[in-house]
C-alpha positions as CSV (number, residue, x, y, z in Angstrom):
1,M,-1.7,1.3,20.0
2,K,-5.1,0.7,18.4
3,Q,-5.1,-1.3,15.2
4,E,-7.3,-0.1,12.4
5,V,-9.6,-2.7,10.8
6,I,-11.6,-0.3,8.6
7,N,-10.5,3.1,7.3
8,I,-12.9,4.9,5.0
9,N,-11.9,8.1,3.2
10,N,-14.3,10.5,1.5
11,L,-16.5,7.5,0.4
12,S,-19.5,8.3,-1.8
13,K,-22.1,6.1,-3.5
14,F,-24.4,7.5,-6.2
15,Y,-27.2,5.6,-8.0
16,F,-28.6,6.6,-11.3
17,V,-32.3,6.1,-11.7
18,G,-33.4,7.3,-15.1
19,T,-32.3,11.0,-15.2
20,E,-32.1,11.3,-11.5
21,T,-29.0,10.9,-9.4
22,V,-29.5,9.4,-5.9
23,K,-26.7,10.4,-3.6
24,A,-26.9,7.5,-1.0
25,L,-23.5,8.4,0.6
26,R,-21.7,11.7,0.3
27,G,-18.1,11.9,1.4
28,V,-18.1,9.6,4.5
29,D,-15.0,9.4,6.6
30,L,-14.9,6.5,9.2
31,T,-12.3,4.5,11.2
32,I,-13.2,1.4,13.1
33,Y,-10.6,-0.3,15.3
34,R,-10.0,-4.0,16.1
35,G,-12.1,-5.1,19.0
36,E,-14.7,-2.4,18.7
37,Y,-18.5,-2.9,19.0
38,V,-20.1,-0.4,16.7
39,A,-23.8,0.3,15.9
40,I,-24.7,2.1,12.7
41,M,-28.1,3.7,12.9
42,G,-30.3,6.0,10.7
43,P,-33.8,6.4,9.3
44,S,-34.9,4.9,6.0
45,G,-32.9,6.6,3.2
46,S,-30.1,7.7,5.5
47,G,-27.5,5.6,3.8
48,K,-26.9,3.0,6.5
49,S,-27.7,0.0,4.2
50,T,-25.5,1.4,1.5
51,L,-22.6,1.8,4.0
52,M,-23.2,-1.7,5.2
53,N,-23.0,-3.1,1.7
54,L,-19.8,-1.2,1.0
55,I,-18.2,-2.3,4.3
56,G,-19.3,-5.9,3.5
57,C,-17.7,-5.7,0.1
58,L,-21.1,-6.4,-1.5
59,D,-20.9,-3.2,-3.5
60,T,-18.2,-0.8,-4.7
61,P,-18.1,3.0,-4.1
62,T,-18.6,5.7,-6.7
63,S,-15.6,7.5,-5.3
64,G,-13.4,7.5,-2.3
65,K,-11.3,4.8,-0.7
66,Y,-12.1,1.9,1.7
67,F,-9.2,0.1,3.4
68,L,-9.8,-3.2,5.2
69,N,-6.8,-4.3,7.2
70,G,-4.7,-1.9,5.2
71,K,-5.8,-3.3,1.8
72,N,-7.6,-0.9,-0.6
73,V,-10.7,-3.0,-1.3
74,S,-12.5,-0.2,-3.2
75,E,-10.3,-1.0,-6.2
76,L,-10.5,-4.8,-6.2
77,S,-12.1,-7.0,-8.9
78,D,-15.4,-8.9,-8.2
79,N,-13.4,-12.2,-7.7
80,D,-11.1,-10.5,-5.2
81,L,-14.0,-9.0,-3.4
82,A,-15.6,-12.5,-3.1
83,G,-12.4,-13.7,-1.5
84,I,-12.4,-10.8,1.0
85,R,-16.0,-11.5,1.9
86,N,-15.3,-15.1,2.6
87,K,-12.1,-14.6,4.7
88,E,-12.5,-11.3,6.3
89,I,-16.2,-10.6,7.0
90,G,-18.7,-12.7,8.8
91,F,-22.3,-11.9,7.9
92,V,-25.4,-12.2,10.1
93,F,-28.7,-11.2,8.3
94,Q,-32.2,-10.5,9.6
95,T,-33.5,-13.4,7.5
96,F,-30.8,-15.9,8.5
97,N,-30.0,-16.8,4.9
98,L,-29.5,-20.5,5.7
99,M,-29.7,-23.3,3.1
100,P,-33.0,-25.1,3.8
101,R,-31.9,-28.5,2.7
102,Y,-28.6,-28.4,4.7
103,T,-28.2,-29.3,8.3
104,S,-26.8,-26.8,10.8
105,L,-23.4,-28.4,10.5
106,E,-23.5,-28.3,6.7
107,N,-24.6,-24.6,6.7
108,V,-21.7,-23.7,9.0
109,M,-19.2,-25.7,6.9
110,L,-20.1,-23.8,3.7
111,P,-17.6,-20.9,4.1
112,L,-14.9,-23.4,4.9
113,I,-15.4,-25.2,1.5
114,Y,-14.6,-21.9,-0.3
115,A,-11.6,-21.4,2.0
116,G,-10.2,-24.8,0.8
117,L,-10.2,-26.8,4.1
118,R,-10.5,-30.6,4.0
119,K,-13.7,-32.2,5.0
120,N,-12.6,-33.5,8.3
121,E,-11.1,-30.1,9.2
122,R,-14.4,-28.4,8.2
123,Q,-16.4,-30.7,10.4
124,V,-14.2,-30.2,13.4
125,R,-14.2,-26.4,13.1
126,A,-18.0,-26.3,12.4
127,N,-18.8,-28.5,15.4
128,E,-16.6,-26.3,17.6
129,V,-18.4,-23.0,16.7
130,L,-21.8,-24.6,16.9
131,G,-20.9,-25.7,20.4
132,N,-19.7,-22.1,21.2
133,V,-23.2,-20.7,20.3
134,G,-25.0,-23.4,22.4
135,L,-26.1,-25.6,19.5
136,G,-23.8,-28.6,20.0
137,D,-27.0,-30.8,20.2
138,R,-28.5,-29.4,17.0
139,T,-25.8,-30.1,14.5
140,H,-27.9,-32.4,12.3
141,H,-31.1,-30.4,12.4
142,K,-32.3,-28.5,9.3
143,P,-33.5,-24.9,9.5
144,N,-37.2,-25.9,9.5
145,E,-36.5,-28.1,12.6
146,L,-35.1,-25.1,14.6
147,S,-36.7,-22.1,16.3
148,G,-36.0,-18.5,15.0
149,G,-33.4,-18.0,17.7
150,Q,-31.7,-21.3,16.9
151,R,-31.5,-20.4,13.2
152,Q,-29.9,-17.1,14.1
153,R,-27.4,-18.9,16.3
154,V,-26.5,-21.1,13.3
155,A,-26.1,-18.0,11.2
156,I,-23.8,-16.5,13.8
157,A,-21.7,-19.7,14.0
158,R,-21.4,-19.6,10.2
159,A,-20.3,-16.0,10.4
160,M,-17.6,-16.9,12.9
161,V,-16.3,-20.1,11.4
162,N,-13.5,-18.4,9.3
163,N,-12.3,-16.2,12.2
164,P,-13.1,-13.1,10.2
165,S,-11.8,-9.6,10.9
166,I,-15.3,-8.3,11.5
167,I,-18.8,-9.6,12.2
168,L,-21.3,-7.5,10.3
169,A,-24.8,-8.0,11.7
170,D,-27.7,-6.5,9.7
171,E,-30.8,-6.1,11.9
172,P,-30.0,-9.5,13.6
173,T,-33.1,-9.4,15.8
174,G,-35.5,-8.1,13.2
175,N,-37.4,-11.4,12.9
176,L,-37.2,-12.4,16.5
177,D,-39.5,-11.8,19.6
178,S,-38.2,-9.8,22.5
179,K,-37.0,-12.8,24.6
180,T,-35.1,-14.3,21.7
181,S,-33.7,-11.0,20.7
182,L,-32.2,-10.6,24.2
183,E,-30.6,-14.0,23.9
184,I,-29.0,-13.2,20.5
185,M,-27.7,-9.8,21.8
186,R,-26.3,-11.6,24.9
187,L,-24.5,-13.9,22.5
188,L,-23.1,-11.1,20.4
189,S,-21.9,-9.3,23.5
190,D,-20.2,-12.5,24.6
191,I,-18.5,-12.8,21.2
192,H,-17.4,-9.2,21.4
193,S,-16.0,-9.7,24.9
194,K,-13.6,-12.4,23.5
195,G,-12.0,-9.8,21.2
196,N,-14.1,-9.9,18.0
197,T,-14.9,-6.7,16.1
198,I,-18.7,-6.3,15.6
199,I,-20.5,-3.8,13.4
200,L,-24.3,-3.8,14.1
201,V,-26.7,-2.2,11.7
202,T,-30.1,-1.5,13.3
203,H,-32.9,1.0,13.4
204,E,-33.9,-0.1,17.0
205,E,-32.5,2.2,19.7
206,D,-32.6,-0.5,22.4
207,I,-30.6,-2.9,20.2
208,A,-28.0,-0.2,19.4
209,L,-27.5,0.4,23.1
210,Y,-25.6,-2.9,23.3
211,A,-22.8,-1.4,21.2
212,H,-20.0,0.7,22.8
213,R,-20.1,3.3,20.0
214,I,-23.0,4.6,18.0
215,I,-22.8,6.1,14.5
216,R,-25.9,7.9,13.2
217,L,-26.4,8.6,9.5
218,R,-28.7,11.1,7.9
219,D,-29.0,12.0,4.2
220,G,-25.9,10.2,3.3
221,V,-23.5,11.7,5.8
222,I,-22.5,10.9,9.4
223,E,-24.6,13.0,11.7
224,S,-23.0,11.9,14.9
225,D,-20.3,9.4,16.1
226,Q,-20.3,9.0,19.8
227,V,-19.2,6.6,22.6
228,N,-22.3,5.0,24.1
229,T,-22.5,6.0,27.8
230,R,-25.7,4.0,28.3
231,I,-24.6,0.5,27.4
232,N,-27.4,-2.1,27.8
233,T,-26.3,-4.4,30.6
234,E,-29.2,-6.8,30.5
235,F,-26.8,-9.6,29.4
236,V,-24.7,-9.3,32.6
């Protein structure tokens, strides 16, 4: 039987700008199962960034419920949300978000510090995941000594280091050229093939086609939710 990782019920998010109410999300229902590879798409203002922030526990809903692995995270405190973000969600951002003064190894070790692992355990685990993303020979390089693609690989390693329930990738190829984008999407496809749940937020159709399921948002509601029958197979 499929195991639910994310269950969202009637989720809404309103922002109040002066006297105006912006309804970014309006009563969204969504279930994502363990091991799925899902792309979330939509034009500017569709609500996809708001949905990503709620899924990533970076924001709280105005109404509705969000269950992550059976826990109602829509009612947790900020401290509890921070713990969920560190343990359950691996983030990959368009701008990499690496610490410039830290080496690749130190950047990847950061989530493990908050998880309470000892230094030698952190080093072993961080070296392992850097090797898994093809950067075993770049552990002591700082971000300014790496290419854009290598920086994103470090970011992916950091996202994976705590064995999170989901990898949430927000426009992961947005700052990369076509060749490097292909390499990163191959890597994400490989990670998915090993059983990881991936949620990809993108506005690029060719990038979304790597996912097995595509959810399209418009005006704060889900416009369509379909199995992708045209999966991009360039990585094969």
